[in-house]
Each structure stands twice: as C-alpha cells, then as structure tokens.
C-alpha positions as CSV (number, residue, x, y, z in Angstrom):
1,M,-54.8,229.2,108.2
2,M,-51.0,228.7,107.5
3,K,-50.3,225.8,105.2
4,E,-47.8,223.2,106.3
5,T,-45.1,221.4,104.4
6,T,-45.9,218.2,102.6
7,Q,-43.6,216.3,105.0
8,L,-45.3,217.6,108.1
9,Q,-48.7,217.1,106.5
10,N,-48.0,213.4,105.7
11,L,-46.5,212.9,109.2
12,A,-49.7,214.2,110.8
13,I,-52.0,212.2,108.5
14,N,-50.1,209.0,109.2
15,T,-50.2,209.7,112.9
16,I,-54.0,209.8,112.7
17,R,-54.1,206.6,110.6
18,F,-51.9,204.5,112.8
19,L,-53.1,205.7,116.2
20,S,-56.5,204.6,114.9
21,A,-55.3,201.3,113.6
22,D,-53.3,200.5,116.7
23,G,-56.3,201.1,118.9
24,I,-58.4,198.8,116.8
25,Q,-55.8,196.1,116.7
26,Q,-55.2,196.3,120.4
27,A,-58.9,196.0,121.1
28,K,-59.2,193.1,118.6
29,S,-62.4,194.8,117.4
30,G,-63.4,197.8,115.3
31,H,-63.4,199.4,111.9
32,P,-60.0,200.4,110.5
33,G,-61.0,201.1,106.9
34,L,-62.7,204.5,107.5
35,P,-59.9,206.0,109.7
36,M,-57.1,204.9,107.4
37,G,-58.9,206.0,104.2
38,A,-60.5,209.2,105.4
39,A,-57.6,210.6,107.5
40,P,-56.7,213.2,104.9
41,L,-60.3,214.5,104.9
42,A,-60.3,214.8,108.7
43,Y,-56.9,216.4,108.7
44,T,-57.9,219.0,106.2
45,I,-61.1,220.0,108.2
46,W,-59.4,220.0,111.6
47,T,-56.2,221.9,110.7
48,R,-57.4,224.3,108.0
49,H,-61.0,225.1,108.8
50,L,-62.5,223.9,112.1
51,R,-62.8,226.7,114.7
52,H,-62.9,225.1,118.1
53,N,-61.3,225.4,121.5
54,P,-60.2,222.1,123.2
55,A,-59.9,224.0,126.5
56,N,-63.6,225.0,126.2
57,P,-65.4,222.3,124.2
58,D,-68.8,224.0,124.9
59,W,-67.8,227.4,123.3
60,A,-71.2,228.4,121.8
61,N,-70.0,229.6,118.4
62,R,-67.6,226.7,117.8
63,D,-67.8,224.9,114.5
64,R,-69.3,221.5,114.8
65,F,-67.7,218.3,113.5
66,I,-69.7,215.1,113.2
67,L,-68.3,211.7,112.3
68,S,-71.6,210.3,110.9
69,G,-70.0,207.0,110.2
70,G,-69.6,206.4,113.9
71,H,-68.1,202.9,113.4
72,G,-64.9,204.7,112.5
73,S,-64.7,206.2,116.0
74,M,-61.0,205.8,116.4
75,L,-60.6,208.5,113.8
76,L,-62.4,211.0,116.0
77,Y,-60.6,209.9,119.2
78,S,-57.3,210.3,117.5
79,L,-58.2,213.8,116.4
80,L,-59.4,214.8,119.8
81,Y,-56.2,213.5,121.5
82,L,-53.9,215.1,119.0
83,T,-55.6,218.5,119.2
84,G,-55.5,218.8,122.9
85,Y,-58.9,217.7,124.2
86,D,-59.1,216.1,127.7
87,L,-58.7,212.6,126.2
88,P,-55.3,211.2,127.2
89,L,-53.4,208.6,125.1
90,E,-54.1,206.0,127.7
91,E,-57.8,206.2,126.8
92,L,-57.0,205.5,123.1
93,K,-55.2,202.4,124.3
94,R,-58.5,201.4,126.1
95,F,-60.6,201.6,123.0
96,R,-63.8,199.5,123.3
97,Q,-63.1,198.6,126.9
98,W,-65.6,198.8,129.7
99,G,-65.5,202.1,131.5
100,S,-63.2,203.8,128.9
101,L,-63.9,207.2,127.3
102,T,-63.4,205.6,123.9
103,P,-66.4,203.3,123.2
104,G,-66.9,201.6,119.9
105,H,-69.2,204.4,118.7
106,P,-68.9,208.0,119.8
107,E,-71.3,209.0,122.7
108,Y,-72.3,212.5,123.4
109,G,-71.8,213.5,127.0
110,L,-69.1,210.9,127.6
111,T,-66.1,211.9,125.6
112,P,-65.0,215.6,125.5
113,G,-65.4,217.0,122.0
114,V,-68.0,214.5,120.7
115,E,-70.9,216.6,119.4
116,T,-73.4,213.9,119.0
117,T,-73.9,210.1,119.4
118,T,-73.3,208.4,116.1
119,G,-73.4,204.8,114.9
120,P,-76.9,204.2,113.5
121,L,-76.1,205.2,109.9
122,G,-77.7,208.4,108.8
123,Q,-78.2,209.7,112.3
124,G,-75.2,212.0,112.3
125,F,-76.1,213.3,108.9
126,A,-79.5,214.3,110.2
127,N,-78.2,215.7,113.5
128,G,-75.9,218.0,111.6
129,V,-78.8,219.4,109.6
130,G,-80.6,220.1,112.9
131,M,-77.5,221.8,114.3
132,A,-77.4,224.0,111.2
133,M,-81.0,224.9,111.6
134,A,-80.2,226.0,115.2
135,E,-77.3,228.1,113.9
136,A,-79.6,229.8,111.4
137,H,-82.3,230.4,114.0
138,L,-79.8,231.9,116.5
139,A,-78.1,234.0,113.8
140,K,-81.5,235.5,112.9
141,I,-82.2,236.4,116.5
142,F,-78.8,237.7,117.6
143,N,-76.8,238.9,114.6
144,R,-76.8,242.6,113.6
145,P,-75.2,244.2,110.5
146,E,-72.2,245.3,112.6
147,H,-72.1,242.3,115.0
148,E,-72.1,238.8,113.6
149,I,-72.3,236.8,116.8
150,V,-73.4,233.5,115.5
151,N,-71.6,232.2,112.4
152,H,-70.4,228.7,112.8
153,F,-70.3,225.8,110.3
154,V,-71.3,222.2,110.7
155,Y,-68.8,219.8,109.1
156,A,-69.2,216.1,108.8
157,I,-67.7,213.0,107.3
158,V,-70.4,210.9,105.8
159,T,-70.3,207.5,104.3
160,D,-71.9,205.3,101.7
161,G,-73.9,203.7,104.5
162,D,-75.2,207.1,105.7
163,L,-76.3,208.1,102.2
164,M,-78.2,204.8,101.8
165,E,-80.4,205.6,104.8
166,G,-83.9,207.2,104.5
167,V,-83.3,209.5,107.4
168,A,-80.3,211.1,105.6
169,S,-82.4,211.5,102.4
170,E,-85.2,213.3,104.4
171,A,-82.7,215.5,106.2
172,A,-80.9,216.3,102.9
173,S,-84.1,217.3,101.3
174,L,-84.9,219.7,104.2
175,A,-81.4,221.2,104.2
176,G,-81.7,222.0,100.5
177,H,-85.2,223.4,100.9
178,L,-84.0,225.7,103.8
179,R,-80.7,226.5,102.0
180,L,-78.6,225.7,105.0
181,G,-75.3,227.0,103.7
182,K,-73.4,226.2,106.9
183,V,-73.7,222.5,106.2
184,I,-70.5,221.1,104.7
185,Y,-70.3,217.4,104.4
186,L,-67.4,215.4,103.1
187,Y,-68.5,212.1,101.6
188,D,-66.0,209.3,102.1
189,D,-66.7,207.9,98.6
190,N,-64.7,204.6,98.8
191,H,-67.2,202.4,96.8
192,I,-67.0,199.7,99.5
193,S,-69.5,198.5,102.2
194,I,-69.2,195.7,104.7
195,E,-70.8,193.3,102.2
196,G,-68.5,194.3,99.3
197,S,-68.5,196.7,96.4
198,T,-71.3,199.3,96.4
199,D,-72.0,198.1,92.9
200,I,-74.1,195.3,94.4
201,T,-76.5,197.7,96.2
202,F,-75.9,201.4,95.6
203,T,-75.6,202.4,92.0
204,E,-77.6,205.6,91.7
205,D,-75.8,208.9,90.8
206,R,-75.4,210.3,94.4
207,G,-74.2,213.6,93.1
208,K,-77.2,214.2,90.9
209,R,-79.5,213.2,93.8
210,F,-78.0,215.8,96.0
211,E,-78.1,218.4,93.3
212,A,-81.8,217.6,93.0
213,Y,-82.2,218.3,96.7
214,G,-80.7,221.7,96.1
215,W,-77.2,221.1,97.4
216,H,-73.9,222.4,96.0
217,V,-72.0,219.3,94.9
218,Q,-68.3,219.1,94.2
219,R,-66.0,216.2,93.5
220,V,-62.4,215.5,94.5
221,D,-60.9,212.6,92.6
222,D,-57.9,212.0,94.8
223,G,-58.6,211.5,98.5
224,L,-54.9,212.1,99.3
225,D,-54.9,215.6,97.8
226,V,-55.2,217.8,100.8
227,D,-55.0,221.0,98.7
228,A,-57.8,219.9,96.5
229,I,-60.0,219.0,99.5
230,D,-59.1,222.4,101.1
231,K,-60.1,224.2,97.9
232,A,-63.4,222.4,97.8
233,I,-64.2,223.4,101.4
234,E,-63.3,227.0,100.7
235,A,-65.7,227.0,97.8
236,A,-68.4,225.4,99.9
237,K,-68.1,228.1,102.6
238,K,-68.9,230.7,100.0
239,D,-71.9,229.0,98.5
240,P,-75.4,229.7,100.1
241,R,-76.5,226.1,99.6
242,P,-75.6,223.1,101.8
243,S,-72.5,221.3,100.3
244,L,-71.6,217.7,99.6
245,I,-68.0,217.2,98.7
246,M,-67.6,213.8,97.1
247,V,-64.0,212.6,97.9
248,R,-62.8,209.5,96.2
249,T,-60.9,207.6,98.9
250,I,-59.4,204.1,99.3
251,I,-60.8,202.2,102.3
252,G,-58.0,200.9,104.6
253,Y,-55.4,203.0,102.7
254,G,-51.9,201.5,103.2
255,L,-53.0,197.9,104.1
256,P,-51.0,195.6,101.8
257,T,-53.7,193.1,100.9
258,R,-56.9,194.7,102.3
259,A,-56.9,198.3,101.1
260,G,-59.8,198.9,98.7
261,T,-61.7,195.8,99.8
262,S,-64.5,195.0,102.2
263,K,-61.9,193.1,104.4
264,A,-60.7,196.5,105.5
265,H,-64.1,197.7,106.7
266,G,-65.1,196.0,110.0
267,E,-62.4,193.9,111.5
268,P,-58.9,194.4,112.9
269,P,-56.2,194.2,110.3
270,G,-54.0,191.7,112.2
271,D,-50.4,192.3,113.2
272,A,-48.8,191.3,109.9
273,E,-51.1,193.4,107.8
274,L,-50.7,196.4,110.2
275,D,-47.0,196.1,110.2
276,G,-47.0,195.8,106.4
277,A,-49.0,199.1,106.2
278,K,-46.5,200.8,108.5
279,E,-43.6,199.6,106.4
280,K,-45.3,200.7,103.2
281,L,-46.0,204.2,104.6
282,G,-42.6,204.6,106.3
283,W,-44.0,204.3,109.9
284,P,-42.2,202.6,112.8
285,K,-43.7,199.2,113.6
286,E,-43.0,199.7,117.3
287,P,-43.9,201.1,119.7
288,R,-47.6,200.9,119.1
289,F,-49.4,204.2,119.5
290,Y,-46.3,206.1,118.4
291,V,-46.7,209.9,118.2
292,P,-43.7,211.7,116.7
293,E,-42.5,214.8,118.5
C-alpha cells in the first residue's frame, strides 16, 4: 500500500487518539490508556495491511482484526467510523449509553465490523487462533495451485492482561503446534496494568515463552515508529509460524500527568488532562470529536 507523509500519518493517528478519548470523557467512563498508546499500532494495521470492505463487512476472505483488550473499545469504534463502516459519528458520541452501537466492550452482531465479542481478557486472543484454524481448513479444501481462494490473515492487538490469562497460553501453544502462520498479533507492551506496573505481577520473559510455543517473535522498541511496526508485520506475513510483535508503547500517550501510569488505564482523563494532551500534541481543544477534513 502507498505510504503516506509523516504529517498525514500523525494527523490520522491523533484523530484516532482523540476521538477515542473524547468518547470516554463524554461518557465519564472507559479506558483511555490503550487507545491513546496503541493508536499507531492500529493505524499501521488498518492502513497498510488489513484487507477489508466496509461496504461488505461479511466478505468471506477479508482479513480479521480483533481488539483482544476489549476494554479499549473506543479504539475500534474510531477505526470503524474513520474507515467507512456503518457506524456514524453520533454513535461514538453515545459511547457506553443504553441502546447505542458502541457498548463498553465490543459485541459481535451489534456493531458492524466487530469480528468477535471481547472484554474477558484472553478471549479475543483465543478466538483469533480459532479463526486462523478455520482459514487453514478452508484453504486446504478450496485452494488449488492456480487459484488461492482463501488466504486471509488474522490480526489482533493483545495486552498484558491477555497474555496473563490461561486461555491465551493454551491457544498460543496450539497455534504454535499447528504452525498457524496467518496469526499476527501486536502486543501492546506498555508495562502497566490497572493495579500498577507489571513488575508487581508479570515478570517472566514473554518473548521467550512465545518462542517456546513455536511462535515467531519480534520486538519494536518505539511504539510511535510506524515504519518499524510496518516492517515487522511484513516479516510476520512471510514467516510460516504464528507471530507475536512486541511493541513497546506508552499507555495514555500524550496525557500530561497520567501517561505511562496506571491512572491512564481505566478512568476518564478529565477535562484538564485531556485538554493538556491536545495542547501537547497540537490538537484543537474544541470542538470535541473533531475530525479534520
């Protein structure tokens, strides 16, 4: 896909960040840390790799995208709105409200473009492995040397909380055993959980663990480096093993006093903190839900 200018790239990433944060602040409930920190990961997947059709969300051979950390749902809703799914801006303004298409955690069958219900940590991780198993099965049945009918990837953004869960460990082991090379997971490696630093609960070498499962493991040290993330995804697509790309991010990126802390994880930033982030990143404070032309 054509690469964009750095200015346009940053404009798009900040649009994702602040649509997400504005929705959470308006609802006075939600998790801003993941969307603000992982926006460059999502941007890279959705603009440079994901094959999908917003006009036909059920296209059989579409790539799948799973936000396994479903608590960061405003990230997904912002992406769906910006890429043309049947999810109007008014629904983003109704985040977490009764009867809206934007519940606190993504729900399959409710919001166009949501591939699976996520929220219970580890569930989306395991669902993606199941989707990749289905892809491999259908490819075996229908593909021919001259006709590759089924060839889609399963992308996900997974979190520390996902990787802590037993269901994710079991699914990861199976994916490695089956060599499900269509699985490409970007790990939002921000070193923070809702309780504080992951140092208090989660100190194993996650990369070595996934290598032991039989995964292809890569590391991106700067979660703002779109080109490095893009390069890692390209390498993952060429490897026959499932891939985990560990991307070092900053939770709540841009928030003046909360970025990089557990305070960014699971509560609205507050008007002053949100305005401070907008000023820091060169974004207009008003109107809320601003989308540049």
